C-alpha positions as CSV (number, residue, x, y, z in Angstrom):
1,X,-137.3,49.4,-11.3
2,X,-134.8,51.9,-12.8
3,X,-133.2,49.1,-14.9
4,X,-136.7,47.9,-16.1
5,X,-137.6,51.4,-17.1
6,X,-134.3,51.7,-19.1
7,X,-135.1,48.4,-20.9
8,X,-138.5,49.6,-21.9
9,X,-137.3,53.0,-22.9
10,X,-134.6,51.5,-25.1
11,X,-137.0,48.9,-26.5
12,X,-139.5,51.6,-27.6
13,X,-136.8,53.9,-29.1
14,X,-135.2,51.0,-30.9
15,X,-138.6,49.8,-32.3
16,X,-139.6,53.3,-33.5
17,X,-136.4,54.6,-35.0
18,X,-134.6,51.6,-36.4
19,X,-137.3,50.9,-38.9
20,X,-137.6,54.0,-41.3
21,X,-141.1,52.9,-42.3
22,X,-142.2,53.6,-38.8
23,X,-141.0,57.2,-38.9
24,X,-141.9,58.1,-42.4
25,X,-145.5,59.1,-41.8
26,X,-145.8,61.2,-38.7
27,X,-147.7,61.2,-36.5
28,X,-147.0,57.6,-35.7
29,X,-150.0,56.5,-33.5
30,X,-149.6,53.8,-30.8
31,X,-152.1,52.3,-28.5
32,X,-150.9,50.6,-25.4
33,X,-153.0,48.2,-23.3
34,X,-151.5,47.9,-19.7
35,X,-151.8,44.8,-17.7
36,X,-153.9,44.0,-14.8
37,X,-152.8,45.7,-11.7
38,X,-152.8,49.1,-13.4
39,X,-150.5,52.1,-12.8
40,X,-148.6,52.1,-9.6
41,X,-148.0,48.3,-9.6
42,X,-144.3,48.9,-9.2
43,X,-143.7,46.5,-12.1
44,X,-144.2,46.4,-15.9
45,X,-147.2,48.9,-16.0
46,X,-145.1,51.5,-14.2
47,X,-142.0,50.9,-16.2
48,X,-143.9,51.1,-19.5
49,X,-145.6,54.3,-18.4
50,X,-142.2,55.9,-17.7
51,X,-141.2,54.9,-21.3
52,X,-144.5,56.3,-22.5
53,X,-143.9,59.7,-20.8
54,X,-140.5,59.9,-22.4
55,X,-141.9,59.0,-25.9
56,X,-144.7,61.6,-25.6
57,X,-142.0,64.3,-25.7
58,X,-141.7,63.4,-29.4
59,X,-144.2,65.4,-31.3
60,X,-144.3,62.9,-34.2
61,X,-145.8,60.3,-31.8
62,X,-149.4,60.1,-30.5
63,X,-149.7,57.5,-27.7
64,X,-153.0,56.4,-26.2
65,X,-153.0,54.3,-23.1
66,X,-155.8,52.0,-21.9
67,X,-155.8,50.7,-18.3
68,X,-158.0,47.6,-18.0
69,X,-160.0,46.6,-15.0
70,X,-160.1,42.9,-15.9
71,X,-159.0,40.5,-18.6
72,X,-162.1,41.1,-20.7
73,X,-161.2,44.8,-20.6
74,X,-157.8,43.9,-22.2
75,X,-159.5,42.2,-25.0
76,X,-161.8,45.2,-25.4
77,X,-158.9,47.7,-25.3
78,X,-157.0,45.9,-28.0
79,X,-160.2,45.5,-30.2
80,X,-160.9,49.3,-29.7
81,X,-157.4,50.2,-30.8
82,X,-157.6,47.9,-33.9
83,X,-160.8,49.8,-34.9
84,X,-158.8,53.1,-34.6
85,X,-156.4,51.8,-37.2
86,X,-153.4,52.7,-35.1
87,X,-149.9,52.1,-36.5
88,X,-148.9,49.9,-33.5
89,X,-150.7,48.3,-30.7
90,X,-148.8,47.1,-27.6
91,X,-150.1,44.7,-25.0
92,X,-148.3,44.6,-21.7
93,X,-148.0,41.3,-19.8
94,X,-149.0,37.7,-20.1
95,X,-152.7,38.5,-19.9
96,X,-152.5,40.2,-23.3
97,X,-151.2,37.0,-24.8
98,X,-154.6,35.5,-26.0
99,X,-156.2,38.8,-27.0
100,X,-153.1,39.8,-29.1
101,X,-153.1,36.4,-30.7
102,X,-156.8,36.6,-31.5
103,X,-156.5,40.2,-32.8
104,X,-153.4,39.4,-34.8
105,X,-155.3,36.6,-36.7
106,X,-158.4,39.0,-37.2
107,X,-156.3,42.0,-38.3
108,X,-153.4,40.5,-40.2
109,X,-152.2,44.0,-41.5
110,X,-152.2,45.5,-38.0
111,X,-148.8,45.5,-36.2
112,X,-148.7,44.4,-32.6
113,X,-146.0,44.1,-29.8
114,X,-146.4,42.1,-26.7
115,X,-144.2,42.7,-23.7
116,X,-143.4,40.0,-21.2
117,X,-144.9,37.2,-23.4
118,X,-144.7,35.6,-26.8
119,X,-147.2,35.3,-29.6
120,X,-146.0,33.5,-32.8
121,X,-147.5,35.5,-35.6
122,X,-146.0,37.4,-38.5
123,X,-147.5,40.7,-37.3
124,X,-146.5,40.4,-33.6
125,X,-143.1,41.3,-32.4
């Protein structure tokens, strides 16, 4: 778990601070849709949340977390964040795959990240 937490922390820091465009307009707003299982799953959700807590210490970042109850809620959470015009939307886990793919086509200017899965789209990392 500690190794997984470190990986996610490093990933988020790398993502946010390597690209100067992401840091040039504070606050940088991020929406994160967790996977099924929710917090305390002792897996990706918990590791992601530890990274979120560390990133929340940065005053130039605003991070909103959505904890879905089912697969449809993952879609709704991603769609909600798209309507909020956030700078970055992150989906955690394989159940975010289709919702991120659909949203990336519907919102081509929105930037997305998917953790633990792959979506081949120019606006998805």
